[in-house]
C-alpha positions in Angstrom: 63.6 15.8 -13.0 60.7 13.3 -12.0 57.1 13.7 -12.8 54.1 11.9 -12.1 52.8 10.0 -15.4 50.0 7.8 -16.2 50.8 4.7 -18.3 48.6 2.1 -20.0 50.4 -1.0 -19.3 50.7 -3.3 -22.4 53.9 -5.3 -21.7 55.2 -7.6 -19.0 58.1 -10.0 -20.1 58.6 -13.1 -17.9 60.9 -12.2 -15.0 64.6 -12.5 -14.9 67.2 -12.3 -12.2 69.6 -9.7 -11.8 72.7 -9.5 -9.7 72.2 -5.8 -9.4 68.2 -5.6 -8.8 67.2 -9.3 -7.8 64.2 -10.6 -9.8 63.0 -8.1 -12.7 60.2 -7.6 -15.1 60.4 -5.5 -18.0 57.3 -3.1 -18.2 56.3 -1.2 -21.2 53.2 0.9 -22.2 51.7 3.7 -23.3 52.0 7.2 -21.6 49.3 9.9 -21.1 50.5 11.5 -24.2 50.2 8.5 -26.4 53.9 7.9 -26.7 55.6 4.5 -26.0 57.6 4.3 -22.4 59.7 1.3 -21.1 59.9 1.2 -17.0 62.8 -0.2 -16.0 64.2 -1.9 -13.7 61.4 -2.7 -11.9 61.1 -5.9 -9.1 57.4 -6.3 -9.7 56.6 -9.2 -7.4 58.4 -7.3 -4.5 55.5 -4.6 -5.0 52.6 -4.5 -2.3 49.7 -6.6 -3.9 47.7 -3.5 -4.5 50.4 -2.2 -6.4 50.9 -5.2 -8.7 49.1 -3.8 -11.7 48.0 -5.9 -14.4 48.0 -5.6 -18.5 45.8 -3.0 -20.2 45.2 -1.3 -16.5 46.4 2.6 -16.2 48.7 2.8 -13.7 50.3 6.4 -12.1 54.2 6.3 -11.5 56.3 8.9 -10.4 59.0 8.5 -13.2 62.3 10.1 -14.5 64.7 9.2 -17.2 66.8 6.1 -16.6 70.2 7.7 -17.4 72.2 4.6 -16.9 70.0 3.0 -20.2 70.6 4.7 -23.4 67.4 3.7 -25.0 65.2 6.7 -25.7 61.9 5.2 -23.8 63.4 4.0 -20.8 62.3 5.5 -17.5 62.8 4.3 -14.0 60.4 4.7 -11.1 61.6 7.3 -8.5 59.6 5.9 -5.5 57.8 2.7 -5.6 55.3 3.7 -2.9 54.0 6.1 -5.3 52.7 3.6 -7.7 49.0 3.8 -8.2 46.4 1.7 -10.1 43.7 3.8 -11.6 40.7 1.8 -12.0 40.1 -1.7 -13.3 42.0 -3.2 -16.7 40.3 -1.9 -20.1 38.2 -4.9 -21.2 37.8 -6.8 -24.8 34.3 -5.2 -25.3 33.8 -4.4 -29.2 36.7 -6.1 -30.6 39.1 -4.6 -28.0 38.2 -1.2 -29.4 39.2 0.7 -26.4 42.6 -0.8 -26.2 42.9 -0.3 -29.7 42.2 3.5 -29.4 44.9 3.8 -26.6 47.6 1.9 -28.4 47.1 3.1 -31.7 46.4 7.0 -31.4 49.7 8.0 -32.1 51.9 5.1 -32.8 53.0 4.1 -36.2 52.2 0.4 -37.0 55.6 -0.8 -38.7 55.7 -3.6 -41.3 59.0 -3.4 -42.5 61.7 -4.9 -40.0 64.4 -3.3 -41.9 63.2 -0.1 -41.0 62.6 -0.7 -37.2 66.2 -2.1 -37.1 67.3 0.9 -38.5 65.7 3.3 -36.4 67.0 1.3 -33.6 70.6 1.8 -34.7 70.1 5.3 -34.9 68.5 5.2 -31.3 65.6 6.6 -32.3 63.3 4.0 -30.8 63.6 0.7 -28.9 59.7 0.0 -28.7 57.6 -0.3 -31.8 54.3 -1.9 -33.0 54.6 -4.2 -35.5 52.6 -6.2 -37.8 53.6 -9.5 -39.5 52.8 -10.1 -43.3 53.1 -14.0 -42.9 53.3 -16.2 -40.0 55.6 -19.0 -40.7 56.0 -21.3 -37.7 55.8 -21.4 -33.8 59.3 -22.9 -32.6 60.6 -23.8 -29.0 64.1 -25.2 -28.0 65.3 -26.3 -24.5 67.3 -24.0 -22.1 68.8 -24.0 -18.7 66.4 -25.4 -16.2 67.7 -23.4 -13.3 68.7 -20.0 -12.5 72.5 -19.4 -12.3 73.8 -20.4 -9.0 75.6 -17.0 -8.7 72.2 -15.1 -9.0 70.7 -17.2 -6.5 73.5 -17.2 -4.1 73.1 -13.5 -4.1 69.3 -13.6 -3.6 69.8 -15.9 -0.5 72.5 -13.2 0.7 70.1 -10.5 0.6 67.5 -12.7 2.2 69.6 -13.1 5.1 70.4 -9.4 5.3 66.7 -8.8 6.1 66.5 -11.6 8.4 66.8 -9.5 11.7 63.8 -7.1 10.3 61.0 -9.4 8.7 59.1 -12.6 9.9 60.0 -15.8 7.9 56.5 -15.2 6.0 57.6 -12.0 4.9 61.1 -13.2 3.7 59.5 -16.0 1.6 56.9 -13.6 0.2 59.6 -10.8 -0.9 62.6 -13.2 -1.9 60.7 -16.1 -3.7 61.6 -16.9 -6.9 59.8 -17.5 -9.7 60.3 -20.8 -11.5 62.8 -20.9 -15.0 61.1 -21.6 -17.9 62.9 -24.8 -19.5 62.2 -23.5 -22.9 62.3 -20.8 -24.9 59.4 -19.8 -27.5 60.1 -18.2 -31.1 57.9 -16.9 -33.8 59.3 -17.3 -37.2 57.3 -15.1 -39.3 57.7 -12.5 -42.7 57.4 -8.7 -43.0 55.8 -6.9 -46.0 59.2 -6.9 -47.8 59.6 -10.9 -47.5 62.3 -10.8 -44.8 62.1 -13.6 -42.6 62.9 -13.3 -39.1 63.1 -15.3 -36.1 62.1 -13.8 -32.8 62.1 -15.1 -29.0 58.7 -14.2 -27.3 59.4 -13.1 -24.0 55.6 -12.3 -23.0 54.9 -13.1 -19.2 51.8 -14.8 -20.3 53.6 -17.3 -22.7 55.3 -18.3 -19.6 52.2 -18.6 -17.6 50.5 -20.5 -20.1 53.3 -22.9 -20.3 53.3 -23.6 -16.7 49.4 -23.6 -16.5 49.4 -26.3 -19.5 52.2 -28.1 -18.1 49.8 -29.1 -14.8 46.8 -29.6 -16.8 48.6 -32.2 -18.9 50.0 -34.2 -16.0 53.3 -32.5 -15.9 53.9 -33.4 -19.7 56.4 -30.9 -21.1 55.6 -32.2 -24.8 51.9 -32.0 -24.3 52.3 -28.7 -22.7 54.1 -27.4 -25.4 51.6 -28.4 -27.9 48.9 -26.6 -25.9 50.8 -23.3 -26.0 51.4 -23.7 -29.7 47.5 -24.2 -30.4 47.0 -20.9 -28.9 49.7 -18.6 -30.1 50.0 -20.0 -33.3 46.7 -21.8 -34.4 44.4 -19.4 -32.5 46.3 -16.2 -32.8 46.8 -16.3 -36.4 42.9 -16.4 -37.2 43.2 -12.8 -35.2 44.1 -9.2 -36.5 47.6 -10.2 -34.8 50.5 -7.3 -33.9 53.7 -7.9 -32.1 55.0 -5.3 -29.7 58.7 -5.7 -30.3 61.5 -4.0 -27.9 65.3 -4.0 -27.9 67.3 -5.6 -25.1 69.6 -3.0 -23.3 72.7 -5.3 -24.5 71.8 -5.8 -27.9 70.9 -2.1 -28.3 74.0 -0.8 -27.3 76.2 -3.2 -29.3 73.9 -2.6 -32.4 73.3 -6.2 -33.0 72.0 -6.9 -36.5 68.7 -7.4 -34.9 68.2 -6.0 -31.3 64.5 -6.9 -31.1 62.5 -9.5 -29.0 58.8 -10.1 -29.0 57.9 -8.5 -25.6 54.0 -8.7 -26.0 51.3 -10.2 -28.6 48.2 -8.3 -29.4 45.6 -10.2 -31.0 42.4 -8.3 -31.2 39.5 -10.2 -33.3 38.7 -8.8 -36.6 35.5 -6.8 -36.7 32.4 -8.7 -37.7 31.4 -6.2 -40.5 35.1 -6.4 -41.8 35.8 -10.2 -41.8 39.3 -10.9 -43.0 41.0 -14.1 -43.9 43.3 -15.6 -41.5 46.8 -14.1 -41.8 48.6 -16.6 -44.3 51.0 -19.3 -42.7 52.7 -22.5 -43.4 53.2 -25.4 -40.3 
């Protein structure tokens, strides 16, 4: 049974291509009752511009449980026409206090990754807030530079199906493909029990930042990566940093040893009346 719900958007991952749904963005946030929700699948860039929500903005959706996805927080949009933005995104005033009030109001801040993995294996959660005890390193590695040909061909086929009903400009808008990131980015960190982990960062922001730095640095990939590291490691560690963690559908179902990825980074500054030492790190 579907119902209209308000969601405070906290997560948008960098788009991926799917054979079933074209280009997908994993969207997650806080429901109007304070609990986590994942909205999947959702072809974000196919939405009308007025429906393309931003992070830290309240959005109204008509949602129902996604029965094809076993993860407990996963819902799907019943009718994309019902998507409605409510007001402007919540700002960063008073050390992000309004954002923190919404996100932390009823959600536990986990500090043990083993505890989170056990809960995911028991299918009790697939989204969580995690506080790292120590940042060890920011890493990157090369990956495929182009989207798989079979997925691109499928997308082109769908584009051709609509060619009789839409103008070329409309087709290019709907079926344009986001640039594939040529690198994967990772945090290596420890939790409060000293367990060391390395998780991929899939936040949309890190992808956008890379491409912005790439152009600013004369299309020099290594200089662009250095600037991404400067923000995500050197700058963020000075703030009160948290990870939004989520399991992938494939790894959740297969009970992978660690099914989580970092789907968002939350980094409010410390309050001026309560200064803290930067989170420990090693280069």
